[in-house]
N, C-alpha and C positions, 0 to 999 in steps of 0.2 A: 647397973648396966642398963643401957637404953634398950627399949622394945618398940616394935612397930605398932602403932595405934591405927586400927582399921577405920577407914572413913565410912561413917554411916550413910546409908542410902536415904536420900531426902526426897519426899513426894513433891512433885511439881504438877501444875495444872495440865501441862501437855501430856502427862502420863494417863489421863482419863481416856484417851483414844485407844489405848491398848486393849482394855477389856471390850470396848465397843467393837473393835475390829474382830476380836475373837468370836464374839456373839454373832456378828454378821456373817462371818465365815461358816460357823456351824449351821446357821439358818439356811445359808446358800447350799451347803452340802446336803442338808435335809430335803430341800426343795428339789435338788437335782436327782437324788436317789429315791425319795419316797413321795415327792409332791406331784400334783396333777398338772399336766401341760395343756389342758383343754381350755378353749375359749368359753367363758361362762357368761350366760345372760340370766338375769334375775327377772322372774315373771310372777305376778300375783296368781295364786291358785284359782281364784274365781274367774279369771280371764281366759282360761283354757277349757276346751271341750275335749273330752276323751271318749274312746270307744275300745271295747275289748275284742280281741281276735277270737272268733268262734268257728266251730265246725258246723256247716249247714249245707243246704241245697241251693246251688247257684242256678237261677233261672235266667237264661241268656235272652233278654229282650230289651227293647228301648221304648221310651215313652215320647211320642211326638205330637205336635199340635196339628190338628186337621180341621178342614173347613167343609161344610156341607154344600154341595153343588148339585144341580139337576143331573140325572143320569145321562142326558143327551141334550145338546144345544144345536139348533139349526140356524145358520147365518142367512139372513135375507140380503141378497145383492141384486143390483140392477142388471137384468139380462140384456137390456138395450137402453141406450141413453135417451134422455128426454127431459121434459119440464113437468114438475109436480103440479097437477091441477087440483087434486082433492086429497084430503086425508080423512079417512073414515074411522080409524081406530087409534086410541091413545095408548101410551106406555102403561104397562101393568094390567092390561085387559086380557081376560081369557078369550081365546079365539078358537074356532073350529077349523078343521082343514078345509081350504078353499075359500075362506072368508077374504073379501077384498079389503086390503089395508090401505093401499095408495092407488091413485089413478094418475097416469102421466100421458103427455101428448108428444108427438114427434111428426111434424109436417113432412119431413124428408121421407120417413117411412111410409106415410100415406101416399105420397107421390110414387114411391117405388112399387107399392101394391097396384096402383092404377096402371103403371107401365107394364108390370108383369101380366096383369089380366089382359091388356091389349095385345101383348106379344103372344099370349096363349091363344086368344081368339084368332089372330092372324095365322098362327101356325096350324090351328085346327082347320081353318078354311083352306089353306094350302094343301094340307093332307087330303082333305075331301076332294078337292079339284084334281089332285094327282091321281087319286084312286079312280076317279071317273075317267080320266084320260087313259089310264092303264087298262081299264076295262074296255074302253072303246078300241084301243090297239089290240087287245086280246081278241075282240070280236072280228076286227078287220083281218087279222091273221087267220082266224078260223074260216072266214069267208074266202080268203085267197087260197087256202088249202083245199077248200071244197071245190073251187074253180079248177085248180090244178088236178085234183083227183078226177073231175069230170073230163078234162082234156086227156088224161091218161087213158080213160076208157075209150074215148073217141079215136085217139091215135092208135090204140091197140087194135080196135076193130078195123080201122083203115089199113093198118099194116097186115093183119091176118087176111083180109080180102085180097090185097095186092100180092100176097104170097101165093095164093091159089092162081090168080090171074097170070102172074109171072111164070108159074109152073106150066100153065097151058099156053105160054107165049103170047098172051093177049095184051100185055103191057111191056114196056121196056124195062130193062134192068135198072135204069136210072130212076124211074118212078118207084120201083120196088124199094130201092135203097133209100130214097127220100122219105118214104112212109116209115121205114124202120128207124131211121135216124130221128124223125120227128117223135116217134114213140119213145125212144131212149132219152131224148132231151126232156120230154114231159116227166118221165120217171125221175130223172136226176133233179129236175127243178122241184118236184114234189118233196124229195128227200132233203134237198137243201133248205127248203122252207120249213120242213119239220125240225131241222136242226136249229134254224133261227128261232122257231117257236120255243124250243127247249131253252136256248140261251136267254131269250127275252123273259121267259118265265123265271129263271134263276135271278136275273137282274132285277125284275120287278119285285120278287120276293125279298131280296136283300134290301132294296130301296125302301120298301114298306116297313121292314123291321127297323131300319135305321130311323126312319121318320117317326114311327110309333115310339121308339126309344127316346128320341129327342122330345117328342110331345110329352111323354111321361116325366122326363126330367123337368120340363117346364112346369108341369102340374105340381111336382114335388117342390120345386122352387117357390111356386106360388103358395103352397101350404106352409112352407118355412117362413115366408114373409108374413103370412097371415098369423102364424104362431108368434112372430115378433110383435105383431099388432096386439095379440092377446096378452103378451108379456108386459105391455104397458099398464095392465092392471096387476099390480103386485099383490099376490095372494099368500095366505098362510099355507106353507107346505105340509104342516102337521097340526094337530090339535095340541094346544098348550097355552103358555102365558107369553104375551108379547112383552118381554122385559126391557128392551131398548128399541127406540125408533128415533134416530138422530137425523131428522129431515123435516123441512118446512115447506108449506105451499108456496109455489112460485120459484122454488129452487131448481136449478138445472143440474142434472147429475150425468156423469159419464157411465158408459158401459162397464160393469164390474164393480161399481161403487158399493160399499157396504151400507145398507140402509138400516139394519137393525138385527134382532135375533129373537127366536122363539124357543123357550125352554120347555122340555117335556117334564112335567111334574108328577107323572105316575110313579116314579121311583127316584131314588137319590144315590149319590156316591160321595165318597170323601176324598179330598185332595190334600196332600201334605208335602212339605219340603223337608228332606232329610239330609243331614250332613254327608258330604261326599266320602267321609271315612267309612261309611257303611255301604257304598255303592256296589261292592262285590258280594255283599251278604244279603241284599234284598233281591228276591226273585219273584216272578209271577206265581201265584198260588200259595204264597206263604200266609200263615194264619195270623190274625190279630184280633183284638177285642176292644169294645167301647163300653165303659161303665157309666151308667146314668142312674143316679140314685142307688137303689139296691139291686138293679137289674144289670146283667152283662149281655151284650149283643155281639155275636161272633162276626168277624169280617175276614176277607181274604184279599190279597194283592191282585188287582185286575190288570194293571199296566205300570211299567217302570220306564220313565223317559230317560234316554241315555245322555241327554244334554245336561251339563253342569253349569249353573249360573251362580256367581257369588258364593261358591263353595257349597252349594246345595243342589240336589236333583229332585225332580217332581215325581210323585207316585200317586196312583189312584187305587182306592180300595172300595169294595162293594160288600153289602150285607149278604151273608150266606143263608140266614134264616129270617126270622121276624125282625123288622126294623123298629126303632123307637117311635112311639106315637107323637103326633104334633111336631114332626120334623120339618124344619123350615130352611130354605136356602139362606146361606150366610152364617148359620150357627157354627160355633167353634167348640171342639171337644179335644181332650187328650186321649189318645189311643195307645194301647200297648201292642207293639209289633214284635212277634216272636222271631228271633234270629237263629235259635238253636234249641237243644233239649235241656233237661235238668241234670246237674252233675253235683256230686258231693265235693265240697271244697272248703278251704279256710277262707273266711270272709271278714272284711272290715267295712264299717259304714262309710258311705260317701261323705266327703267334707271338702271345704275350701283349701285344705292343705295340698291337694293334688295340683292346683294351679301353680303353687310355688315350688313344689318338688318334682312335678311331672311324674309322680309315682315311683321315683328312683330312690327315695330315702324318707324316713319318718323319724319322729322323736318317740322313743320307747320309754315308758315310765319305769322307775325302779320299784322294787317290791314295797318299800316303805312309802312310796308316792311323793317323796320330797324332791325328786329330781327326774330329769329325762335326758337320755343320751341319744345323739343322732346315730342312726343305723341305716346302712344301705339295704334296700329290699327290691323285690321284683313283683310288680302287680300285673295281672293279666286282663281278662275281660271285665266289663263293668255293666251294670244295669242301673236303673234309676235309684236303687237303694244301696247296693253294695259294690265293692271292688273285690275281685278274686285274687287271693294271695298265692303267688307262685313260689316265692322263696324269701327267706330273711326273717320270718316271724313264726311264732309257735302259738298254738291254741292256749288261751288264757292270758296272754300278754296284753298289756294295755298301751295304746298309742294316743298321741294328741292329734286330733283331726281339725282343729281350728287353724286359721291362717298362720303361715311361717314367715311372712315377708319381713316383719320387724326384727326377727332373730338374726338376720344376716348369715354369717358363717359360723355362728356359735355351735360348738360341739356338745355343750352341756347346758341344760336349763335348770336353774335353781328355782323351785316353786316355794314362794313365801306367802304367808297369810296377810 
C-alpha cells in the first residue's frame, strides 16, 4: 500500500536572516522598555572640574577694581581771554595757594580800564559841580526867604499904623486897604517860597542819591574791570600739585578755556566702575574694604553717579579710618563692596559653567562618579567665590563647574579614564 512520504525541510542561505531578525527585534524591544534615551557625551575624567554642594555662610558682596585719585581736583580755566606771555610753573610741580602759574595780556582790557577810569573822573567832577550848584541855590533861596520875611515885618508894621490912622480918620480907607493887602501878599509870598524850598530840597536830595548811586556803580564797574586785569595772572586756587597745564607761551586763549588742574594730595579717594546689574543695590554709606598685604582698610561709598555708560556706573569711596601708607594717585586695587548681610545657604563654587547654562542647569555626578546627569537648578545671589543655591541641589551632591559649551544638548556625560 502506498504511503505519503513527507518532504524534508532543507536549509537554504536565505534562511539565515530569520534568526538575525528575531535577535534584532528582541534587542529593539529591550531598548524601548529598559534602555536609556539620553544623549550621551563621553568626556575624560581629568578634563572636568567638580565642586561639592555645601552648607555655609553666604556673604553678599562683590569685588571690583578701583583706582586711587585725589580727594579733590580744581580745574584752572581762563576767567578772561588773552595771550599767554609767561609760564612760571611746569606740570607736576607742587604749588602754594596764590602762586602765579601763567601771565597773560589783553590790550582791549587795558583800554577798557582807561575808559572806565576817565568816565569815573568825569562823573565825579560832574557830581561835585552839581553839589556846588545846589548849595548855591540853597543859599539863594534862604536869602530870598530872609528878604520876604523882612518885607512881612515892614508890611505888618505899615498895616498896623494905617489901621490906627484909619480909625482916627487920618487916612483914607483906600490907603488902609492897600497896606493890608500888601501885608497879606508878603505873607503868602513867604509861604509859597517856603513850599518851593521844601520841594527843591526833596528834588536835590533825590538827585544827589541817584548821582551818588551812579557814581558807586561806576566805581564797582572799575573794580570789576581791574579784577579782570588781575585775572590775567592765573594763580593756583589751592595748595596742591599742578598735574596738568596744557598751554604754551604765545598761545591765545578764549574766556572759559580749560588751562589745567590742581590736585589736593592731602587725602585720597577710590573711583570704580560697577556693572549696571548692581545699580539698585549700591547706596551712599555702604561699607567696603581694601586689603593690602596683611592689612585691611575700611571704606564707605561717598557718591554714586546715576549715569550709566557702556553698561557701568561710576562710584566714589573714601577711607573711614587710617588709609594705606605711601598711597599714590593712579594705583589700582581690588576692593570688596558689601551689598547685604551674611546668611546660611547652600553654596557651590563659582565656575565657567555659569556662562554656558546661565545658572539654570548643571551636570550632577552619580554616586560612583562614572557619569553626570543634566539637571535643572535655580541659583540666586553670587559673590566672588560662591553661588547661592535656591533649588535643585542637595548638600553633599557634586557638580561639574568646568565649561559646558562642547557638551551641546547632551543629557548624560560618561566619564572615562
